C-alpha positions in Angstrom: 24.8 1.1 14.4 25.1 3.2 17.5 23.9 0.2 19.7 26.8 -2.0 18.3 29.4 0.7 18.3 29.7 0.7 14.6 29.0 4.5 14.0 32.3 6.1 13.1 32.1 8.7 15.7 35.8 9.6 15.3 34.8 11.6 12.1 32.9 14.9 11.7 30.3 13.6 9.3 27.9 16.1 7.6 24.3 15.9 8.9 21.8 15.4 5.9 18.6 17.3 6.8 17.3 18.5 3.3 16.5 17.0 0.0 16.5 18.8 -3.4 14.9 17.5 -6.6 15.1 19.1 -10.1 13.3 18.1 -13.3 15.1 17.8 -16.6 14.5 21.5 -17.2 16.3 22.5 -13.8 13.3 23.6 -11.9 13.9 22.4 -8.4 11.8 21.7 -5.2 13.4 21.4 -1.8 11.9 19.7 1.3 13.2 18.8 4.8 14.0 15.2 5.7 12.4 14.4 8.9 14.6 11.3 9.7 17.7 12.9 8.3 21.0 11.0 8.0 24.8 11.4 7.7 27.0 11.4 4.7 30.1 9.0 4.4 31.9 7.4 1.5 32.0 3.5 1.2 35.6 3.5 1.4 35.8 5.0 4.9 32.8 3.0 6.1 34.0 -0.2 4.8 37.6 0.4 6.2 35.9 1.3 9.8 33.7 -1.8 9.7 36.6 -4.2 8.7 38.6 -2.9 11.6 35.7 -3.5 14.0 35.3 -7.0 12.7 38.9 -7.7 13.0 38.7 -6.6 16.7 35.9 -9.1 17.1 38.0 -12.0 15.8 37.2 -12.0 12.1 39.9 -13.0 9.6 39.9 -10.7 6.5 41.4 -11.6 3.2 42.1 -9.0 0.7 43.0 -9.4 -2.9 41.4 -12.7 -2.9 38.0 -13.4 -4.6 35.3 -16.2 -4.4 35.5 -18.0 -7.7 32.6 -20.5 -6.9 30.8 -22.0 -4.1 28.7 -25.1 -3.7 26.3 -26.4 -1.0 27.0 -30.0 -0.2 23.8 -31.6 0.8 25.3 -34.7 2.5 27.6 -32.5 4.8 25.2 -29.7 5.2 27.8 -27.3 4.4 29.5 -25.0 1.7 32.6 -25.6 -0.3 34.1 -22.3 -1.3 36.6 -22.0 -3.9 39.0 -19.0 -3.8 41.0 -17.4 -6.5 44.3 -18.4 -5.0 43.1 -22.1 -5.5 42.5 -22.7 -1.8 39.2 -24.1 -0.5 37.2 -23.3 2.5 34.3 -24.9 4.2 31.4 -23.1 6.0 28.2 -23.8 7.6 26.5 -20.7 6.4 27.1 -18.1 3.7 26.0 -14.4 3.6 26.3 -13.1 0.1 26.9 -9.4 0.1 28.7 -9.1 -3.2 26.8 -6.2 -4.7 24.3 -5.6 -7.5 26.2 -7.7 -10.0 28.9 -10.4 -9.5 30.8 -13.1 -11.2 29.0 -15.4 -8.5 25.5 -14.2 -9.9 26.6 -15.8 -13.3 28.1 -19.0 -11.6 24.7 -19.4 -9.8 22.7 -18.6 -12.9 20.6 -16.2 -11.1 17.6 -15.2 -13.3 18.1 -11.5 -13.3 21.7 -11.8 -14.6 20.2 -13.2 -17.8 18.5 -9.8 -18.6 20.2 -7.0 -20.2 20.0 -3.6 -18.6 20.1 -0.2 -20.5 21.7 1.6 -17.4 25.1 2.5 -16.5 26.3 4.0 -13.2 29.0 6.7 -13.0 30.6 8.1 -9.8 32.9 10.8 -8.7 34.1 12.5 -5.5 34.3 16.2 -5.8 34.9 19.3 -3.8 32.7 22.4 -4.4 30.8 25.0 -2.8 27.5 22.9 -2.3 25.1 22.8 0.7 26.5 20.0 3.0 23.1 19.4 4.6 21.2 18.5 1.4 21.2 15.4 -0.7 20.2 16.2 -4.2 18.6 14.4 -7.2 18.7 16.1 -10.6 17.0 14.6 -13.6 18.3 14.6 -17.1 17.2 13.0 -20.4 17.6 9.2 -19.8 18.7 9.4 -16.2 19.3 11.2 -12.9 22.3 12.5 -10.8 22.7 12.6 -7.1 25.0 15.0 -5.0 25.6 14.6 -1.3 28.2 15.6 1.2 30.5 13.0 2.7 33.6 13.2 5.0 36.4 15.6 4.8 34.6 18.3 3.0 34.1 16.2 -0.1 30.9 15.3 -2.1 29.7 12.1 -3.7 28.4 12.9 -7.3 26.9 9.9 -9.1 24.4 9.3 -11.8 22.5 6.7 -13.5 22.8 7.0 -17.3 22.0 5.3 -20.5 24.3 2.7 -22.3 22.9 3.8 -25.6 23.8 7.5 -24.8 27.3 6.7 -24.0 27.6 4.6 -27.3 26.2 7.5 -29.2 28.5 10.2 -27.8 31.8 8.0 -27.4 33.1 9.2 -24.1 31.7 9.9 -20.7 32.8 13.6 -20.8 31.0 14.1 -24.1 27.9 12.4 -23.1 27.9 14.5 -19.8 28.2 17.8 -21.7 25.5 16.9 -24.4 23.1 15.2 -22.1 23.5 16.0 -18.4 24.3 19.7 -18.9 20.9 20.4 -20.4 19.8 20.6 -16.8 21.4 24.0 -16.0 21.7 22.9 -12.3 23.8 19.9 -13.3 25.8 22.0 -15.6 26.7 24.3 -12.9 27.5 21.5 -10.6 29.9 20.0 -13.1 31.6 23.2 -14.0 32.0 24.2 -10.4 33.4 20.9 -9.1 36.9 19.9 -8.3 37.1 16.3 -9.5 39.1 14.3 -7.1 39.3 11.0 -9.2 41.7 10.7 -12.0 38.8 9.1 -13.9 35.2 8.2 -13.0 34.1 4.8 -11.6 31.7 3.4 -14.2 29.5 0.3 -13.7 27.6 -1.4 -16.6 24.4 -3.3 -16.6 22.8 -1.7 -13.4 19.8 -3.9 -13.1 16.5 -3.3 -10.9 15.0 -6.7 -11.7 13.5 -8.5 -8.8 16.0 -11.1 -6.8 15.3 -13.5 -4.0 16.8 -13.1 -0.5 17.7 -16.8 -0.3 19.2 -18.6 -3.3 21.2 -21.9 -3.2 21.0 -21.7 0.5 22.9 -18.4 0.6 21.4 -15.5 2.6 21.7 -12.6 0.1 22.2 -9.1 1.7 22.2 -5.6 0.4 22.2 -5.2 -3.4 22.8 -8.9 -3.9 19.2 -9.3 -2.6 17.6 -6.3 -4.5 18.6 -2.9 -5.8 16.6 0.0 -4.5 15.9 3.1 -6.5 16.6 6.6 -5.2 13.4 7.9 -3.9 12.4 4.7 -2.1 15.4 3.8 0.1 19.2 4.1 0.7 21.2 1.2 -0.6 23.9 1.5 2.3 21.2 1.5 4.9 19.5 -1.5 3.3 22.7 -3.4 3.3 23.4 -2.8 6.9 19.8 -3.6 7.9 19.6 -6.8 5.9 22.9 -7.9 7.5 21.2 -7.3 10.9 18.3 -9.4 9.8 20.6 -12.3 8.6 22.5 -12.2 12.0 19.2 -12.4 13.8 18.1 -15.3 11.7 21.4 -17.3 12.2 21.2 -16.6 16.0 17.5 -17.6 16.3 17.2 -20.5 13.9 17.8 -24.0 15.2 18.1 -25.5 11.7 19.0 -24.5 8.1 15.5 -24.5 7.0 14.3 -22.4 9.9 17.1 -19.8 9.5 16.3 -19.5 5.6 12.8 -18.9 6.5 13.2 -16.6 9.2 15.5 -14.3 7.1 13.3 -14.6 3.8 10.2 -13.5 5.8 11.9 -10.8 7.7 13.6 -9.4 4.5 10.3 -9.6 2.5 8.5 -7.8 5.3 11.0 -5.1 5.4 12.0 -4.6 1.7 10.0 -6.4 -0.8 7.2 -3.8 -1.2 9.7 -1.0 -1.0 11.6 -2.4 -3.9 8.4 -2.9 -6.0 7.4 0.6 -5.3 10.9 1.6 -6.4 10.7 -0.2 -9.7 7.4 1.6 -10.5 8.7 5.0 -9.3 11.6 4.7 -11.5 9.5 5.6 -14.5 9.1 9.0 -13.3 12.8 9.7 -13.9 14.8 10.6 -16.9 12.1 12.3 -19.1 10.8 15.7 -19.2 7.0 15.2 -18.4 7.6 12.4 -15.9 10.3 14.3 -14.1 7.9 17.4 -13.9 5.4 15.1 -12.3 7.7 13.7 -9.8 8.8 17.2 -8.9 5.1 18.2 -8.3 4.5 15.1 -6.2 7.5 15.9 -4.0 6.4 19.5 -3.5 2.7 18.6 -2.8 2.9 15.0 -1.3 6.3 15.0 0.7 5.8 11.5 2.0 6.3 10.4 -1.8 10.0 11.1 -1.0 11.3 8.6 1.5 15.0 8.7 1.3 18.2 9.0 -0.3 20.5 8.8 -3.5 21.6 5.5 -4.7 24.9 4.2 -3.2 27.2 1.7 -4.8 26.9 -1.5 -3.0 29.2 -3.5 -0.8 31.7 -5.7 -2.3 31.9 -8.3 0.5 31.0 -11.9 1.0 31.0 -13.0 4.6 31.2 -16.8 5.5 30.1 -17.4 9.0 29.5 -20.6 11.3 27.0 -18.7 13.3 29.6 -17.6 15.8 31.6 -14.3 15.7 34.9 -16.0 16.1 36.3 -17.9 13.0 34.5 -15.8 10.4 36.2 -15.0 7.1 35.4 -11.7 5.2 36.4 -11.1 1.7 36.8 -7.3 1.0 37.5 -5.7 -2.3 39.0 -2.3 -2.5 36.4 0.4 -3.0 35.9 4.2 -3.1 
């Protein structure tokens, strides 16, 4: 990001240098993060990247979604149908539309057929919390992350259970009855000033494997695979996979070569990490397993590789392998 001038250096962003992990009983371990990082919300980063893209000649369409798209073999190009009933043609498509989209259903991707018991809930809050620390706190059936972002705010998000929400009826009641059993989480919720009128809730969060290339679309970010918290940072993976896609588009001399270059580079960078993440996921959300995870982090620090789960990009980028004439569809996000 620094090399391409994409780091939002006009902001005083919090430096993340420490990691805190607590089990379901609230017993915590804290370790330094060697690589570190910085905290920023998706809303601010999306806006910054959109402005940079516009300055490079990209046309951005807002308030319009991609309804469907089809690869036309005889013309070796895509037809893209938009929600305003217009149609575009593109030589290449990068799909960065997040963890779960209408387009996944349209393309009948295998993972979309499987139900998931997970829900995601996100808030922005203010409070007297450590700005240099990304925290991950377990509760029965899930885990909750907290980290500083811009303007003195914190991102508070958790992965919970659809069945628990059904049992208690409301998000607030579920939080008090389940999350607050971890005393650290109870203190965080009680000490927070909540900045949203209501939380953002995402259903059917699915960690099933996906393919980086489907229907000739280069999938990036969560559209290619959803990472679990201790094995990677979702926003960083989205940016990195976008870089790999751009490199494949610039290097490949044919569609088959572009797709092969991207699939191999993506697999080398992410496939094993995602596999490990799906297995590490079992160590969260239960008493004994979360205690085991805490002990692993305390005594085997490299077990903890990175960050909390971010909610993915709501973008699909159409490119003809040149920076001029591209079109980017952007959804509003926080």
